C-alpha positions in Angstrom: -17.7 34.9 -26.3 -15.2 35.3 -29.2 -17.8 34.7 -31.9 -20.4 37.0 -30.1 -17.9 39.8 -29.7 -16.8 39.6 -33.4 -20.4 39.5 -34.5 -21.1 42.6 -32.5 -18.1 44.3 -34.0 -19.2 43.4 -37.5 -22.7 44.6 -36.8 -21.5 47.9 -35.3 -19.2 48.5 -38.3 -22.1 48.0 -40.6 -24.5 50.2 -38.6 -22.1 53.0 -37.9 -20.5 52.9 -41.4 -17.0 52.8 -40.1 -14.2 52.8 -41.1 -15.6 54.8 -44.1 -17.3 57.3 -41.8 -14.9 57.5 -38.9 -16.5 59.7 -36.3 -15.4 60.1 -32.7 -18.3 57.9 -31.6 -17.7 55.1 -34.1 -14.0 55.2 -33.5 -14.5 53.8 -30.0 -16.0 50.6 -31.6 -12.8 50.1 -33.6 -11.1 49.3 -30.3 -13.2 46.2 -29.9 -10.7 43.8 -31.4 -8.0 45.0 -29.1 -10.3 44.8 -26.1 -11.2 41.3 -27.0 -7.6 40.2 -27.3 -6.9 41.7 -23.9 -9.9 39.9 -22.4 -8.4 36.6 -23.4 -5.7 37.2 -20.8 -7.9 35.8 -18.0 -8.1 32.4 -19.6 -5.3 29.8 -19.1 -5.1 28.5 -22.7 -2.6 26.5 -24.7 -0.8 28.3 -27.5 -2.9 26.5 -30.2 -6.2 27.5 -28.5 -5.1 31.1 -28.0 -3.8 31.6 -31.5 -7.0 30.0 -32.9 -9.2 32.5 -31.0 -7.0 35.4 -32.0 -7.1 34.3 -35.7 -10.9 34.6 -35.6 -10.6 38.2 -34.2 -7.9 39.1 -36.8 -10.0 37.7 -39.7 -13.0 39.7 -38.7 -11.0 42.9 -38.2 -9.3 42.5 -41.6 -12.6 41.8 -43.3 -14.1 45.0 -41.9 -11.1 47.1 -42.9 -11.1 45.5 -46.3 -14.7 46.2 -46.8 -14.1 49.9 -45.9 -11.0 50.0 -48.2 -8.7 51.2 -45.3 -6.7 48.1 -44.7 -3.4 49.7 -45.7 -4.0 53.1 -44.1 -1.3 54.3 -41.7 -3.7 54.3 -38.8 -4.8 50.7 -39.4 -1.2 49.5 -39.9 -0.4 51.0 -36.5 -3.4 49.3 -35.0 -2.3 45.9 -36.4 1.1 46.4 -35.0 -0.4 47.3 -31.6 -2.6 44.2 -31.7 0.3 42.0 -32.5 2.4 43.3 -29.6 -0.6 42.9 -27.2 -1.3 39.4 -28.6 2.3 38.2 -27.8 1.9 39.5 -24.2 -1.5 37.8 -23.9 -0.2 34.5 -25.1 2.7 34.7 -22.6 0.3 35.5 -19.8 -2.0 32.6 -20.8 0.8 30.1 -21.0 2.2 31.3 -17.6 -1.2 30.8 -16.0 -1.6 27.3 -17.6 1.9 26.3 -16.4 1.1 27.5 -12.9 -2.2 25.6 -12.8 -0.6 22.4 -14.1 2.2 22.7 -11.5 -0.3 23.1 -8.7 -2.2 20.2 -10.0 0.9 18.0 -10.1 1.8 19.1 -6.5 -1.8 18.2 -5.3 -2.1 14.9 -7.1 1.4 13.3 -7.6 3.9 12.0 -5.1 6.9 14.3 -5.4 9.5 11.6 -5.1 8.2 8.9 -7.5 5.9 11.0 -9.8 3.0 8.6 -9.4 -0.4 9.3 -7.8 -0.4 10.3 -4.1 -2.8 8.7 -1.6 -5.5 11.3 -2.0 -5.7 11.2 -5.8 -5.3 7.5 -5.8 -8.3 6.9 -3.7 -10.4 9.4 -5.7 -9.6 7.6 -8.9 -10.1 4.2 -7.3 -13.6 5.2 -6.1 -14.6 6.2 -9.6 -13.2 3.0 -11.2 -14.9 0.8 -8.6 -18.2 2.5 -9.2 -17.9 1.9 -12.9 -17.0 -1.7 -12.3 -20.0 -2.2 -10.1 -22.3 -0.6 -12.7 -20.9 -2.8 -15.5 -20.7 -5.9 -13.3 -17.0 -6.3 -14.2 -14.3 -7.6 -11.9 -12.1 -5.3 -9.9 -9.0 -6.2 -7.9 -6.4 -4.6 -5.6 -2.7 -5.3 -5.3 -1.0 -3.9 -2.1 2.8 -4.0 -2.5 5.4 -3.4 0.2 9.2 -3.4 -0.2 10.8 -5.9 2.2 13.1 -4.7 4.9 13.1 -1.2 3.5 14.1 0.4 6.8 17.4 -1.5 6.7 18.2 0.0 3.4 17.7 3.5 4.8 19.7 2.6 8.0 22.6 1.0 6.1 22.9 3.0 2.9 21.2 6.2 3.8 18.0 7.9 2.7 19.4 8.8 -0.7 19.7 5.1 -1.4 16.2 4.5 -0.2 14.9 7.2 -2.5 16.6 5.6 -5.5 15.1 2.2 -4.6 11.6 3.7 -4.4 12.1 5.4 -7.8 13.5 2.2 -9.4 10.7 0.1 -7.9 8.1 2.6 -9.2 9.5 2.5 -12.8 9.6 -1.3 -12.8 6.0 -1.6 -11.7 4.7 1.2 -13.8 6.2 -0.1 -17.0 4.3 -3.4 -16.6 0.9 -2.1 -16.0 -1.9 -1.2 -18.4 -3.0 2.4 -19.0 -6.3 1.6 -17.3 -4.6 0.5 -14.1 -4.4 2.9 -11.2 -1.0 2.9 -9.5 0.1 5.1 -6.6 2.1 5.4 -3.5 0.0 4.5 -0.5 2.5 5.6 2.2 6.2 5.1 2.9 7.4 2.0 1.1 3.8 0.8 0.5 2.3 1.0 -3.0 -1.1 0.0 -4.3 -2.5 -0.9 -7.7 -6.2 -1.0 -8.6 -6.9 -3.3 -11.5 -10.3 -2.8 -13.3 -11.5 -5.7 -15.4 -9.2 -8.2 -13.6 -10.4 -11.4 -12.0 -8.6 -13.0 -9.1 -6.7 -15.4 -11.4 -5.5 -12.7 -13.7 -4.6 -10.5 -10.8 -2.5 -13.4 -9.3 -0.6 -13.6 -12.6 0.1 -9.9 -12.6 1.3 -10.0 -9.0 3.6 -12.9 -9.6 5.1 -11.3 -12.7 5.7 -8.0 -10.8 7.3 -10.0 -8.0 9.7 -11.6 -10.5 10.5 -8.2 -12.1 11.3 -6.7 -8.7 13.5 -9.6 -7.7 15.5 -9.1 -10.9 16.1 -5.4 -10.4 19.6 -4.0 -9.9 19.4 -0.7 -8.2 22.6 1.3 -8.7 23.5 3.7 -5.9 26.8 4.9 -7.1 29.8 3.6 -9.2 31.7 2.5 -6.1 29.0 0.2 -4.7 27.5 -3.0 -5.8 23.9 -2.5 -7.1 21.3 -3.2 -4.4 18.9 -6.1 -4.7 15.4 -5.8 -3.2 12.3 -7.9 -2.9 8.6 -7.1 -2.2 5.6 -8.7 -0.7 2.2 -8.5 -2.3 -1.4 -8.9 -1.0 -4.3 -9.4 -3.3 -8.1 -8.9 -2.9 -10.9 -9.1 -5.4 -14.2 -7.4 -5.4 -17.2 -9.3 -4.0 -20.8 -8.1 -3.8 -21.3 -5.7 -1.0 -17.6 -4.6 -0.9 -16.5 -1.0 -0.5 -13.1 0.4 -1.4 -12.2 0.4 2.3 -13.0 -3.3 2.7 -11.1 -4.2 -0.5 -8.0 -2.4 0.8 -8.4 -4.0 4.3 -8.5 -7.5 2.8 -5.5 -6.7 0.6 -3.7 -5.5 3.7 -4.5 -8.7 5.6 -3.1 -10.7 2.7 0.0 -8.6 2.7 0.4 -9.1 6.4 0.2 -12.8 5.8 2.9 -12.6 3.1 5.2 -10.7 5.5 4.5 -13.3 8.3 5.4 -16.2 5.9 8.8 -15.0 4.9 8.3 -12.1 2.6 9.1 -12.0 -1.1 5.8 -13.8 -1.9 2.2 -13.2 -3.1 -0.8 -13.9 -0.9 -4.4 -13.7 -2.0 -7.2 -13.1 0.4 -10.0 -15.6 0.0 -13.6 -14.7 1.1 -14.9 -16.9 3.9 -11.5 -17.9 5.1 -9.6 -16.4 8.1 -6.3 -17.0 6.4 -5.0 -16.2 3.0 -3.5 -18.6 0.5 -0.4 -18.5 -1.6 -1.2 -17.3 -5.1 1.9 -19.2 -6.4 0.3 -22.5 -5.4 -2.8 -21.9 -7.6 -1.1 -20.2 -10.5 2.0 -21.6 -12.2 4.8 -19.2 -12.7 5.7 -20.8 -16.0 4.2 -19.2 -19.1 2.7 -16.3 -17.3 1.8 -13.4 -19.6 0.8 -10.0 -18.5 -2.8 -9.2 -19.7 -3.3 -6.6 -22.4 -6.3 -4.3 -23.1 -7.5 -6.6 -25.9 -7.4 -9.7 -23.8 -9.4 -8.3 -20.8 
């Protein structure tokens, strides 16, 4: 649109011979640069994008005025000043729109307390990632994490302490995941991680490392209290042919339930074809466990 409008302005200036022959009819076309700048108000652009488009308009306007030899005329100087003032107002409007859209996007997709994906966005991203994994025949796994005895923390220390625990837990987990992993709050004190390109064995390594990191957390509530210690239980499921996202989450939930039933603070992996889950710690040594990197997967 910017290029087309400037091309039309250049064509009109050549056809109507302005600004050398400035008639009332041709003068209306000299307003095109100002109109174009004002039209940009409807687009929520970044400052760089906005200034780039305005630079194109300014360059075309200056070229036409230079060609007519009227660049330094009082009328044109006044026109440049007017365009500059309007340009600042347009940029402010565009940035305000962009800020509002981004704020609405964050409110719609992120959990307000922890800043990670909420359930709705989490499932949308997981559906896409699972479809890609199926298409490429690559592994896909799920971790379902639940903070142990979280209700007692709220009852004993208050909801503020519970919020601090959730935020600390989120940071601890998020810092140890890859950029390709999808991490979000599933509800209450329950969190979920979708791991593309992760086999069951690698997923068990990740789960055990996360469990160790959570165990080592010190959650400061205030200066007068001893930092809280928390633990978590984790359920694992890995994609099998015919699986859907719902079935993967259900199996991870079954494994998490098993971890809760067997004393909490442990990892359980759901095994296809078995009614019970197994302890991931029995099959994966917790010595020399390294978190996977993008290059190793």
